[in-house]
C-alpha positions, 0 to 999 in steps of 0.5 A: 307811634301815631299809627299805633295810637290811631289803630288802638283808638279805632279798635277801642271805638269799635269795641265800644260800639260792639259793647253798646250794641250788645247792651242794647240787644240785651235790653231788647231781649230783657224788655219782655221778660222785665215787663212780665216780671213787673206785671207779676210783681204788681199783681202780687203787690195788688193781691197783698193790698187786697188781702190787707184790706179784706183783713182790715174790713173783717177786723172792722166788722168784728170790732165795730166799736173799736173803730168808731171815732170818739167825740172831743167832749168832756166828762158829763158833770150834770146829774142824770135825770131819771123818772120816778122810782115808781115808773122805773119799777113798773118798767122793770116788771114790764108793766104799762107806764103812762108817758107822763112820767117821761115828760119834762113835767113828770121828770121835774115832779120826780126830782121835787116830789118823792111820794104821793103823801109825805105822811105815808108809812113804808115798811123798812128793814133796819141794819139789825134786821128788825122791820119797822114802819117809817115815814115815807118822807124820811125814806125818800122813794116811792112813786110820783103823783100824776096830776093827769089821773087826779 
């Protein structure tokens, strides 16, 4: 029985060595193929990443404002400072407007004074369609007085 056991163990060990040798040979054979496969897969992954990056860049070019970060500021609660309506009308007509209307003094005066003369009369249309002369002080628009031109 001991002899059979020794023979079986010897054959089994030889089979194990042959199997291990076969596995090593297979690995050596497959190594170049596996290396080529790995390179091919890596190249495909890189191409896919480049394609996604190009798509993202193209999307960013088309929609720049979509990707601009927003500031963490609240809604403005201060009223907008606007120049006099006279200066705005001149700008709308694309005419020359003196720079004074856009300085701090000009903007302050535009918010305080609405007309050159409060006694001036302006032509206005009422709700019923009739046209009447109204005091410019009650209308509250027109042009600012520019102290530089006085």
